[in-house]
Each structure stands twice: as C-alpha cells, then as structure tokens.
VEXBA-861158 format. One record per residue: x, y, z of N, C-alpha, C, O, CB in turn. Coordinates in steps of 0.05 Angstrom, whole numbers, plus 5000, padded with zeros to 4 digits. Each point is the difference from the previous one (the first is absolute). Last residue first. Glycine has a CB too. Layout:
BEGIN
XYZXYZXYZXYZXYZ...
//
This chain:
BEGIN
652354533593499350234982502150275007499850214987494549615012506049005015500350265020499950254972501549994981502349765070492349154967500350234978500950225022498850055021497049834937503649035046499950225014501250194979501949964985498449835064494949194937501550184987500050235022497850045009501149814940499048995054499750365002501450124987501849884988497350155049496848884991502150124986498750354998497750075000504149414969497049565094499250224987501750154986502350015008495049985021498949065032501950124985499750244987497750014990503349615007496449705097499150224979502750084982502350045010493750175025498748945034502250124992499550194975498449964981504049645039491950025071500250054973502550144993500950205012494549814988497249415076502650144994500349964966499249834984503250065068488050234991502349804993502250185000500050254997497549404974495250755091500649974974502349764996501649945018496950594975494949375089500850204991500849954969499149814986502050335064498749045008498450225004501550234984502449974994495849855054503849194970500350164972497950205005498149994984503349624981501549755098497250034994499150164974497850044990502049925058509249735001499449924976496850024999498949814990505649875007504050675072497550044990499449904971501050124981499150245050508349785018498549745008497249964987499049784996503450245047504550664917500449895026498849754997500549844982499550585044501050244903497049965013500449895027498250035016499349874939510350194985499050265013497249985015499450165019503250084944500849064976501449985020499350265022499749965024503849754944489549874963501950175000501750065028498850085020498450084941499248885000499050265006501950205002502449944999494349855023504449244949498950204983498950305007499250174984500149404998505149605064497449914994498950254982497650024997501749675049510350214987499249834982497149984992499549884979504249935037504150835035497349955001499449814976500550104978498550375044509449975000500349745008496849885003499549785010505550335016498850724900499349955026499749685004499849844982497950635019504950394935501049765005499049975029500550145019503749874947492250634952500949975024501049745000499449844982497850485037499550554905500449715005501049995028500950215009500149654943495250975017500649854974500349705007498749834988503850604989495050495069499149675011500449834978498449814997497950315033503250824929499849905030499849765006498249884989500150445017505750384911498749775009500149955027502050035013498849824948501850834949499450005027498549805002498249954983502150495026505050114913498649765009500049985023502150095010498749724959501051124963500749815023498149774998497950014987503950365045502250614921498249774997501449795018502449955004495950164946502551025042501249755006498349734996497950025014504750265017500650884948497949754989501149755008502149914990496550324968502350945056501049705007497549834987497650044997505350065052497350854927502449995022501149735003502449944998495650435028496450014884499949845023502550015017502249974989494749754987500550624933500250185022499049875027498550115016500950284950502649274939496949945017500350205019497750035010501449454989509350464963498150084981497250025004498750174988504249684989503949685078499850325000497950124985498350145010506349874994497249045010497550155011499950254997498050145002501749585026508249704948497549904987497550155009498049994985504149565011506450655040500250044967497649924988499150114980505749785017496849925098498850294992499950084972498450174991503249975048497748834998502150185000498850344986498450054981505549455013490449705068501050044969502050285004499950185017495049604953503049425103499850324996501050074969502349974992498850125063495548975000501750094983498950284994497750054993503749494990497149575096499450294985501950094986502349975009495250155021498049075038501950034983498950224983497750024991504249505013495950005092499450234986502549994980502349995009494950305030497349065034501949994987499850264980497850034989502649455020495949965092500250274983502349954979502149905007496350435033499449015027497650185002499650194979497850074991502949905053503849034971500950254989497850184997498549974981504949824996498749455101498550114973500650254987500550215012496149585006505349275055501150244992498950104974500049864980504050015043494149415068499550074972502050244995501050115020493949724978500849345078502550144993499950164971499249854982503149775045491549905056499650204972502250124996500350235009495249874995502748925047501950254999499650174977501049944978502449805045489249555018502150064984501550215004498850205010499049614964495549355076501650265000502250104983502349925003496749985036496649224965498050174987500850295004499150174984497449495024507349545036500950054972498850184982500950064978500149545027496550235092502550134994501350044974501550194995498849665042489050134989502349825005502550134989499950184982497149425017493650745000502050085021501849815008500849995024496250294990496049364916499350255012502150015026500049815017494650194966505349194956500750254990500350225014502050134997496249714974497949275051502549984988501250214991502449964997496349684994493050375057502249855012502550014987502150055012494749685002495950614940500950165020502249875018502050135004493550084994500049254939502050184984500950275020502150134994495349734955496549505087502049844996502150204987502250035009494949514987494050735018501550015020503049914999501850125012493949855006498950154904500950185011501250045030501450195007495849904957501549194943498950045031501850245012502550005000496249455009504150184904497950185002498350055026498350185002501849694952511149895026497449895006497450204998500150225010502749465021508450044944498050184996497149855013499349774995503750464958507549655084498149934978497850175004499450125021501949394974507350915033498849775005497949944980499550154981501749915063508650474936497550035020498249754999500549834983499550685010508749544964500450225018497550035018500250075023502850174943500048784994498550234988500650215022500549935023495549814951506449325014502250195010499050254994501750174995502149544998491749494980500050015030501850215010500050055024499249484978496050174909501950255000499950045036498950195011499850094931496348995018502250014982501650235007502350014990495249774973494650105087501649805004502449924981501649825005494350075015501251085002498449794992501649774999502450034995494850264982502750835062500949744996497949784986497650035000505250105041499350864928498749915019500649685001500549864980496250545016506150254932501250045023498849875029501250055021500050354951495249744935502249824995501950035028502149884999497650184944493650715055499849754982502549874998502050154998494550054977501950655080499849755013500249754979500749785009496450485028502150664936502649945013500649735011502149884999497550575012492049954952501149864986503449925007501349844987494750364984494749995091502350184990501849794986501049815012498850575026489449614974502349845001502250164993500150094977497549505014491950655040501950004983502949885009500950035023496250344959493349415063502350235000501849944976500749774996499450295056492049394985499950164980502050194990499850114978496449805036503749515067499849804973499750204976501249944980496249635043508150895056497249855001499349844972501450054980496950345054510449844982499250075025496849955005499149915021504950434978502749314928497449945013499350125025498849865016501849774963509350515001497849854978497649965014500249985024503149754951501751135058500949744997498149854982498150114989504049915054497450934969502249895016501249704995502449934998495450385034494650304930502249874986502349915013502149924988496350324980493750205071499049754984502049884984499649774992496150435005507650395083497550004985499549764981501449805003498950695001510149765034496750015009498350004981500850034976499950215058510849524981497850104985497249985016499649835017503150024939507050355083498549754996497450084988498550155011503749605028508950664984496750054994499149704997501449814996498750704975509350105053499149785007496750034994498750175011505649755024505550584936497350055008498149754999499649904978501150585006509749984990498849805013497450095010499850215012504649605000500850684926502149705006498749835015500649764999503650455003492350674932500149875022501549745004499949824984496450415017503350714924498949745003500049895034500350205015501649704931500050814951499550015030498949685011498749844987499950735007506450144926499549735005499550005031501550095017501549724942497750904954500049985026499049745004498249914986501350555024505550254913498649795006499849935030501850075015499549804940501550814952499949955027498449815005498149954984502950455025504850124906498549775008499950055030501850115012499849564950500750914939500249975032498249755009498049934987502550615020505250024901498349765010500150025028502050075013499049634950503550914976497650055006497849785007497550004996504050364977508749585052499150214977497050105004499350135020504049624945498149505102502550114979499250144979498249904987504549755021494050005099499150134977503050044978502250105007493150185027499649175058502350044984498750164979497649994994505149585016494849875092499250224980502250074985502150005013494650195014497949175050502349974983498750244982497750054995504449385007495250155104499750154977502450084984502150075011494250065011498749125056502650054981499550194980498749914981502949665023493850045096499650144977502550024985502050045014494450215006498449175067502250094986499050194976497750014993505049545021495149865085498950124979502250194991501450145014493849785001503949375059502550114985498650064968500249864981504249825050487849935025502950065007501650094978499050024978500949655055488350314988502549954982502850115012500250235009496649814950494449455097501350274987502349984985501849835003496750375031496749125017498750054970501050274992499350104978496249645029509849495065497650254999499650054969501449924982500150365066502348775001500950244990497750205000497749935007505649834966496449365059501349964977500950264988501150014978496349565016498849855098500850294991501749934973501849845000498550415052493248954984502650105003500550264988499450004976502049565026490349695041501050214981502550105004500750035024495250084971498249265059502149914981501150174973501349914980496549675037494550545048502450055010502649854988502250015009494850095031493749874930500750285001503350065010501650184993492949895017503048904972498050225003501850255000502549994997493949735031504249144972500750214983497650205009497649945001504949774957501449505107497750034979501250284985501950125009493449655022509449855042498549784997498050034974498749824990501850105063506550614992498249985019498049784989498249935014502650565003507650004951500249735010497649955016500449865020504650154980497350804945500850015030499149705013499349995023500050594981500749554905503050145005499649995031502049975013499150394942494649034964499350025025502350135017501749865010495249754982501450384900501249915023499050115027499550245004504149714965491749754924501450225016501149895027499249785009497650584970501549304916500649895025500650235021502350095001499549494976491850354930501950155010500849865027498049955014500450474961497849014941499250295014502050035016501949845001493350165000505549264941500350284986499450235020500850234996497949564959496749225063502850024992500250264982498350024983502449455019491250605070500949784985503050074988501150215006493849664982496350395087502850064989500949804984499549775008501750485030487849724974503150015018502350094979499950014975498949555060490850314944501950244998502450015011501550194998495150025000496549225017500649904977501950234990501549954981494149755011503750055117498750174975500949924970502349914998497550495036503849315056497949834988498450154975498649904982500749875067507450665005501349824986498049864985500449964976503150025054493051034988501649745016501349744983499749994976496750115062502550944923498349785008501949765017502449924999494150204955506150995039500549724983498249795013500149985025505150114962495950905031497649895008500449724980498049904988498750615025510250214998498649974985498049874998499050024978503850085012503249745087500250274983498749844975500249764997504750555023496849145059498550315010500150204981499450235007501749715037500148934977501350194978498150295005497549994997504149574961501449545106498850204993500550094978502449974993497350085044505149295009497649925006497950214995497849975011504349735021507749904933498950225003496649975009498549894984505450294982501749125003501550165012498950205020500450005024502049914938493349514968500649875024502150185021500249935024498949604947498750804943497449955016500749885027499350095021497849824936509650174984500050225005497350025020500050155020502949974935499649045004501550105021499750265010500550035024502249694960492750044941499249825024501550105023499050115020500149474953503550734945497950145008498549855030498950115019500650054923508049475008500750265017497850135003500450195016503849874969494149184971501149925020501050245019499750005024501349584948495050534939498449965021501549905022498750085020497849874952509950644971498049764990498149945024500750095022502949664946502751015025500549884976498049784993499249954977505450165030494450875043499649725004500949864979499050074978497449995049508150874979497349895000500149745005502149884999496450424974508350525065499349894978496849884996498250115012506949824990497950525076502349764994498949894976499349765001502350095048495851175007499449724987501849834992502150124997494850084990498950725084502949824990498749744986498249865010505650305034490650774965500149785011502949824979500649984976493150085045505351055000499249774985500749745010502149975013498350304952498950845048500249725017498849844985497650004995502350155048503650924943498749794989500549765017502249985008498150224949498850905064501549764997498149774991497649975004505850195033495250864984499249884976501949714989500649944977497650605013506150115079497550034993499549874976501650024982498350355042507649275038499350204981497550044996498649815006504850104975499849625109500049924971499750294985499350205014498449274992501150465090502649844998500949974970502249924993496649825053490950314979502250135018502449834996500149755002496650435034495549934889501549805015501750095021502250054990497549714973492950604956501450075024500249805018498149925013500550494983497949444912500650295005501950105021501850164996494049864988503849004963498750095024501150355002502450074999497649375028498449724895500950275008498950085024497650035002502950094956499748835031499350234980501550235010501949975016493549884973501849415082500949954975498950244982497750095002502449385006501550745090498749824986501049974973501750154991494849935036506750345077500049974974498549764989499949795011504250454992492650395080502149804998500449944968498150054985500649745065497451174994499349744994502449824995502250104996493650084986502950805074500949874975499349674999500149865020504050514979494550395075497649884986501049824973498349864989498750585028508850355004498349915019497949824986499050064978502050355052509149794944497450074988497749815021499949765003502350334938509550185039497650035020497749994983499850144979502550155056505849644916500749945030497950005021500449885021503650324969498249674893497650115018501149895035500049765008495150184944510850284960499649805013497650075020500550195015504349654977500750404903498350035021499649785022500049774993498250504975508650154945498649745014498950085022501550125015501349564969501450654915498950075025498949775012498749834988500550614999507849964927498649825014499450085028501550135014500349564958502550634922498850075028498949785008498949854983500250585011507450034919498949755009499350055031501550145013501349554951500950744930499350065027498649775013498549864986501250635002507249954924499049795016498650035025501350125017502049714963500150634919499750035027498549835010497849974990502950415008505450124910499049695018499350065030501650125015501949554956498950874922499250015028499049755014498049884992501050574997506650094916498849825012499950035032501650115015499749644943502450694939499250055026498549745010498849874983500950665007506549734921498349755016499750085026502049955014499749684962504350854961497250084993497849815018497750075002504050064946507749795088499750134978497450114999499050125019504149634962496749755087501949884988500350174969499049894981500049605049496650615079499850014973502749924986502150015011494450344995497049565095502350074983499550064970497850024990504549705041493449925081499650144973502250124986501450155013494749925003498849225062502850084990499050154976498149934986505149655030492750035089500050114972503250094989502050085011492850105001498849295078502650044984499950114971498949864984502549765043492850145078499950114972502850014996501650045018494150234980497749305084502250054989499850094970498249914986503549775048492950115071499950114969502950014992501650065017493950244987498449195083502450154993499150034971498149874990505949955044490949855065500450014971502550164991501250145017494049824980497849685090502350054993500549984968499049814988502050055059491050185036500350044976502850064992500650235004495049894997496249565081503150104997500149934969498649824990504150065062488550325012501149894979502750114996500750235002494949714980495149975091503050074993501149854980499849755000500850385042489150115004501349854987502950124994500150254996495549574988495850465059500749765011502249884984500449775005495050185013497650884995503050004993501449795014501150035022498950454971489849494972501350105015503249974995501049844984494850115044493349984930502649924999501550175024499050215009500649654938490349825071501950204981502349884998500549805013497850634999492948965002502550165014501650154979500749934977499749725060488749974964502550004983501950165015499450235005498249734952495549555104499950184974502349964987501649825005495950525012500349165060497850125003500050254977498250175000501549675053506149364979500950265010497750204996500250215013504749684976496449154994497950075018500750285009499250085022499949434993506649964927497050064989498450105015498050094989502349624987510350455037498149765004497550144983499850234993502049545061506450684910499149925029497749824998498949944979502550485040507650034918498149775002498950005030501649975019501149744943501151214988500849785020497549804997497650074997505350265039501250414894497949895011500649775014501249814990496450374979509250775015498849664992497449945013499450115021505349684976503151034992497549935002498449794986499049994978501650415031509749815038498549964976496949945008499249855018505249964958504450355080497250145005497750004972498150154997504950185039507749694948498549945021497950105007499650244998503549685011503949824916497850155001498549925023498549804999501550264955510749965006498149885018497650195003500250245007503549495017505850134909497450135011498149815015499349774994501050554967510649834984498249845021498050175005500550245001502749515022504750284894498450105021498449775016499849774992499950674979508749904951498849775018498250105016500750215011503049544990501150524897498850115030498849715011499049814988499350764998508849854929499749775011498350085028501150145017503549644959499750534924498650105016499549785017499749794987498850574985508150074940499149745018498550145022500450235005503749414987501450564907498450125024499349755009500049794987498150664997508749884934499349765016498850115024501350175013502449544970499950904958499049784981498949825014498349874987504650184984501950745065496850034996499249794985497650014996502150475006509349585014499350214985496749994996498850054980506049964996499449305078500849964974499150234987499049934978500949595022494450275081502349914995500650094969498350044984501049575053493550535052500550044973502949934995501650065018494850294978495649455085502349974990500350064974498549874985502049845046493550205066500250144975502750024988501850115013494650135003497249225070502750064988499650094972498549874985503749785043491950125076500050064966502950074992501450125016493650074982497449435086502850114999500349994966498649854985503749945068488950275028501049944972502950104997500750225008494649814972495149775086502850075005501249924973499449784990500850145064489150234997502149904972502250185005500050235007496549644952493049955084502550065013502249894974499949774991498250175069491250334954501849894984502450065004500650234994496549754979492450025081502750114999502249804982500449775006498450465043489950024965502049754998502950124995500350154981496049514996495350795077501650034973501549765006500849925022499550614966491349365066501250314992501949874979499549794989500550545061491149285020501749984975501650264995499150235005497449444975497050145089502849995006501749974978502549995002496449845039491050144971501450265002502850025006501050225008494949915004496449194939501949995017501050275004500450114978500549445011489949854979502250224997501949965018499849835018497350494966494849004961501350135022501950224997500950044977498349565040491850154916502949915013500450115023498650175010503449774952490250415008501949964972502549935013501850165003496250204962491449485072502550155004502049924978500049784989499250255062490450064938502049815009502650125002500850184984496749474997490350474999502550115006502149795003499249775002498450595019492949804919501849805017502050175009500750184985498649394991490150504977502650075000502149875019498949845015498950544971494549274951500250085024502650095006502049874993494549865016495449904911502650085006500150155021498350185002502949794958492049364979500450205017502850065007501649824993494350075023496949594907502250045012500550245015499350214991502049514978492949544961499650215018502450005017500949785008494250194989504649534925496950114999499650245023498550204999499549294986510549985003499350184976497650134999499750214987502749534991501150005122500249894974499350194974499650255003499249335023504950495085497449994987500849824971502049864999495950655025508150265030499249685010497450004982498950214992503049725065508350744961497349954982498549705002501249794995501350564969504650485088499849764996497149934984497950135005505449815039505150824976496949974987499749724998501549884984498250544987508350275088499049794979496850014997498450145012505649535001504450925034497049985005499849824964500750084978497450505064510549505041498849994976497249974988498949795007505050094998503550555074497449874999499349974968499750204987498750015062511949985006497450094989498049794995500549765002501950604978507249905072498449805002497350114987498550135014504149685028507950544947496950095010498349774996499949934976500350575010509349524981500049995029497050105015499750035025505750074970496649854911500249725013499850015029498949825014504050044951496550824949498750035031500249715015498149955014498150454971508149694928499850295011499450025027501450115017497150014943506148975005497850194987500250255017501850045017494749574967511949715000498350085024498150184982500950144983502749855062504149634915498549795014498050085019498949835015504849914980505650864994498049864981498349795013500549935023502650144940503750665067497549965012497849874982497650045001503650355026510349835004498249874976496949995013499649925023504849714955506650895040497649865007498049914981500250094977500650145058510649854991497850124985497149875004499849765006503950364960507349955066497849865006497950164987500150245006501749555036509750034945497450165005497849835004500049754996501450624977510349744994497749855017497950195003500350244999502749465027506750134904497650145018498149825017499849764999500150574963509649864966498649825014498150195014500250245001503449405004505350274915497850175013498449875014499949764992500150504977510149964974498449765020497850165012500250235009504149465007502050444889498350085020498949855015498649834990500950434989508250004939499149775016498650155024501050195011503149454975501050544910497650125018499349755018499449794990498350564972509349624971498850294995498650085024500050235009499349704942508649325027497650035016499550314999501650185009499249395023506550054921497549914989497650015014497849924992504849814986506850515051498650234974497649874993498350154993506150034980500849835123498149794989498750144974497850135000501049635049508250555021500349974971498449834981500749914978503350185037497150245086500649674990500549984973501149804990495850015042500351005006503250005007500349674997502349915002498350565036490149834960501950114978503349985002501450064981494650245015498149435076499549874977501650094974501449854986494250085035505250565061501449724997499549784980501549834993498650255051495450784965502450054989501449735005501349924981498850605027489749554975502150015025502350054987500149934976497849765057493950214909500850245014502050035023500750225009495249844977500749094980501250134980501350275003502250064993494749694985496849795080502549925005501950144979502150105008496149465013491850655020501249994972503449995003501450205003494150104976495249475086502850034999501549974972500649794990498950055058489850315009501649904976503150115002500550235007495049774963493749815087502850184999501649854977499649764994500750385061489049964999501349864977502850194999500050245003495149574967495350045094502450085000502049864977500549765000498350345051490050094987501849884980502650144999500150244994496049624980492849985082503050144997501549834978499549774993500950405060489550055006501649774980502150204999500150245007496349434961494250305099502550104989501749824986500349765006499550535027489449794985502049845008502550204992499650194985497649315008490850495029502950104991501749865003499649825016499750534993491249435008500050124971502950104996500750054976494250115024501349465085501949814981499850114973500649854981498649715044496150865046502149885015501749854985502249945008495150065028492850114929501550195016502249865015499449785009496750514996501949164909498450125019501650215015502550024996494749585007504350164890500149915031498750115023499250234998504649674988496450354916499049785002500149835025498749805005502250264952502250895019497349945010499349724995497649975006501150484986511749915022498149904984496950005015499749935023504549794953507150755024497349885015498049914981500050104978500450215060511649854981497349984978497449965019500049885021502849864935507950685042497749895020497450034981499050194987503249975065509249834930497150024995498549975022500949885020499749974941510650285001498149985019497350054994499650194986503749915038507149694933497550094996498849925023500749795011499350204942510850205010498449915021497250104994499750244993504149775041506249844917497150074998499149895022500649785008498750234946511150155010498349915019497450134994500050234993503549705041507849934924497050044995498249945018500349765005500750174956510050255011498249875023497350104996499750255002504149715033502850344905501049695011497749855019499549765001505750435000495450754953498749764983501249785007500449824984498550424977501850545094502549954981499249804979501949904987501650175050489749935035502150115004502049934982500949775000497750265041490150004976502649904985502150145006499850244999498049624968491249995062502150065008502749914982500349754998496950255045490950124980501749884985502750145003499850245004496649624966492949995074502950095001502049894983500349755000498850325043489450064983502049844983502750165004500050245000496449574962492550015071502650155003502249884986500349764999498350395043489449894975502649854983502550194999500050224989496749524978492249995070502150195000502649884996500749785009496750505021491349524941503249895006501550245003499850194985500149384985489449935017501250275010502949915006500649805013495050425009495149434930502649865010501250285001499650174982500949294995488850175010501950195003502549875007500149785012496550555002492549494949502449945018502350184994499950144980498849385023489750294981502350144994502349925019499549935024497750444959491649464974502049905016502750204996500150144980497849345014490550314990502250234996502249845020499649885021497150654972492449234956502749955021502050204991500150134979499549335026489150204983502250164994502549945018500049875021496650494964492749334978502149925011502750224992500550074977497149415024490550234995502550154990502349975022499649955024497450414949492249234992502549935014502450224995500650024976498049465019491850494963500249945035502449925010500049925023495849934977500550604906502549995019499849975024500650175017501150064958490649714968502149974981503050035011501949914987494650254982495249945084500649754989502549934983501549815001493850215002505050735077498549964971500449754990502249905002498350544986501149625118500950184973498549924981498549805003505850255005493849555076499650275001500850164974498850214992501949725056498149004973502150154999498550334991498750034980505249485006494049305025499450245009502250214999502249925007494749845021500949464903502050055021499650265013500550204986502849534991489149674977501450164998502050035020499549925023497150224954495949264962501449955027502250244997501449994980497749435027494450314927499350295017501549965029499350115021495549984956505249354938498049885022499950255019498349995018503049464979504750584928497750054993498049945023497850124999503849804956508550475068498549774987497550034992498950215007503449565016505650954971497249955017499049744988499349984977499250545031511849904984497749904983498149915020500849865018501749984942505250955052499049755011497949924983498550174993502549945052508650494946497049974991498849775010501349794996499450444965508050365078499249774984496850024997498450125015505649575003505851035000497049875007499749794980501249964979496550475038511150245025498749824974497449935012499650035025504949724952505050855042497449985010498949864976500750044977499150385054510449905018498649844982497049985007499349975023504949774968506750705028497550025008497949844979500750024976500950455048509549735016498249864983497349995005499449895021504149884973507650585027497250035013498649924968500750064977499950395072509949614998497949854979497850015007499549895022502949834965508150735032497549965013498449884976500850044977499550345060510349965009498649844972497349955016499749945024504949774947505350875051497449885009498349904976500450084978499750235063510250055000498949844977497249895008499849815016505150044968504250885046497149875011498649914976499750164982499550165059511749934989497650004982498049895012500249845019502150154945509150255043497549945013497950024978500550104978501050075068508950344967498449754992497749985013499550155018504149634973
//
C-alpha cells in the first residue's frame, strides 16, 4: 500500500508596449528603444505533494474496513505551515451474510448493509500562490494635460501578509443503509452526514487604520448537516417492463465562528454567526396604512424613520394611505436595521428527482422530473419591484394586485413613481420573500423501434424513430414569470430560458 502524488504548474510570459511620443518633444526617459520602452515578464509555479496510504480489509464478505491516511504539502503556505496530516476510516456490515439473519427466514430481504465513516480532509482554496510573501508593485503615474504630460514610476506595497495560514480541515462523519427487497425489484438507500469546516480561509474585517489590505486567515468555522434518500422499483408484467426511482436530499448549514463578522441588516447577508450562509433578513410588516389617520399615528409613535431615505413628515412626499406599515421589532422607538427578522436562507432545500421508464414491445418511454420544495428568494435588479427608478420597466405580475382605495385588501402596497417611497414599500419587506417551489419535466423521450420484418430488406440491423423534449413544462409557486431555476437573479443576464423539441432517427447498420 502507499503512493506519492505530486503536481506542479509552471507559467512564463513576456510582453511589451509601444509608447506614443507627444509632438511637443517631452519624452519619458528610458534607455530602451523608442518603439519598445517598456518590457514586462512573469513566471509563477505552484506545487502539491502528497503521500497516500490505503488499507482495505474484508472478512467473509460480512465485515468491511477501509483506512486511508495521507500527508499533504502545498507551496501556497509559508514554511512551517505547508504540511498537514489527514485520514479517513470507513466500515460496513453486510447483515444478510450473517447466519442469524438467514435463520430468521426473511425471504423478501435480499440484501442489507449498514455503513459508516469518519475522516478529516484538507482544503487550500481561496488563497493565491504567494500570499505569504510581501511584495512591491511597480506602477506608473501620469500627470499633465493633453498638450504636455509626463510619467513617473511608483512603488507600492501589495497588501499585508500572514505567515500562519495553513490547511482548512474538513471533518466529516456519515452513516448509511443499503437495502434490496423482493427479488431485487425494490432497492433503497439512505445516508446521513455531518461536516465541520474548521479554519475556513475568510477575509476578516479590520479597522480602516490597519494600513493596507488584510490577508485572508483561518478564521471561520462552518457546520453542515444533511441527508440523502433513494428508492427504486423495477418489474415487468408480461411484455410490459417498467421502472420508477425517486431521490430526495437536503442540507443545512450554520456559521459557527467568523472573526470580524457583521451584524444582520436588511436583505441577503452572506455571513452571520449562528445563521446559515446567505441568510435572508427582512423587515416585519403589518399590512398597509388604511387611511391618513393611521399614517399620523405611525409618525406620532416613532421618532425617526431610518430606512429608504423617506422624506420628513412635512414633506410633500410623506407616507400616505396604501404605503407599507413596518413594525418596530426591537421596540426602540424607530424603524431601522435592527427591526429585521431571519426568514430563511437562499440555498435550495429538499431537492428531488423522479425517473420513470417503460417499454412495451417496440415502444419505449423515459422521463425525468426535477424540482425543489423550498428555496427563499427576493428579486433583484431593475425588475425587482415597481418603479425601482422612474424609468425602470414594470413587472406585469404586480398589475391589479396593488393597494387602491377600491382594493384595500391587495397583496402589495400602492404604486408610486417616487423611488424612495417605492423602496420603503417593497424592498426587503417580508411579503416580498418568495418560496421558489417548483417541479419541472427536464426530459421526455418516446421511441419506436421498427420491426425486423420491415427493415431486413434494407440490410439494416435496427431503426428507431424518437421524439425528445427538454424542459417541456413546470409547476411553480413563482408568479412573476421568471425561470424558477434562475433563483433570485432577475438581471436577465446570459442566455434566455429555452424549451426544446426534436425528432430523430437512429440507424444501426
């Protein structure tokens, strides 16, 4: 057992620039020829060296054991921090090979295996090649005007460095079950796992007087828990063969430690200690102002309104009937960032897939459906809510659903072309958070294989005609017209969503 794994990357480059000489005779002093007054080159290399050992053991096909040990070294870390040791231990127990299980006479049970494992692996992402070396950047400052300009070389330190950074350690434990029943027609699998990322490489927020850009350090701890399940059935009735399989998985994380972490604010927060990564914090609301009396009571109760730059009470653009009524969650007398509530995270949860297949004589059908049962999103960009600015397009999903004196039970507050008041009414309010549930028919294939009696004269072995479609339809809780697989992004960047249909012929010669 054992082995050595080494990897190296080497890069060299050289390029030059032509300098334009101004007509007034002012020249940049340089001993190089005028046509090539500046030359630059570069070289970088990195390496990863690993010692790996593995041991596998099996006793009578009942007890299974695997042990893995490795020692990894990376050139990305400073001396004394390059190397670290990792390991993994996993074991399995095939119960159906035990005599006491056979003596029970469980005839429907064909296979049963319990397995588990624990290991620590390394990670060295989010760190550049020479981050532990303090280097100097050569720049060029130009001053003057279009008629006469001069340039001067400049030197600057390229950020701060740290010599103590090392491998992130990923600790993972898992427990699983494999099951086969009813003469191999029914199969199932279940896995549960826990993972801790210890010493994540993150950027810590330091005071502005630090004197330079701080390096990332091993300052983060993240816990992850998740599970996966699969069940499948395969059988036949006469000439009719069919199969069904369903899988579902979920994963939840919590940020345990993050040096320099910030406090929650309205919107999507990437890193809040004690919460999942990319958590949503939204303003709590209680409907809309019904009349001017409720508006006056709101202004009299709260001494300040600190979100959205809303004009003062005496301004012509003061809040009016139909605007959003936000709640003072922390009871401090005014509405601000401390009045947000945790409403979930942006990651998809309960992701599932359903595969169906069948064949009868010369006809075959296969299809795959995929979906998500929970994912919280808030739209962004110019189409996030009505009148983000005066000239922004209006998403038609809001039409007929906003507050008016005749429609006081509307889902959304009143429309206003004032950007500040529209921001108050819509942005980061709890009713704007959508649960992006959906199921989509990802693929459908229907085929027919011509009988041999029809193709034998053409000396063909097989001819199959088929229809194929991708993303043919979906059921979704999203009502604003965006693709549910796009998540929260409404910038409409990249390729548009497409449904495809195709017809084809497969020939076997």
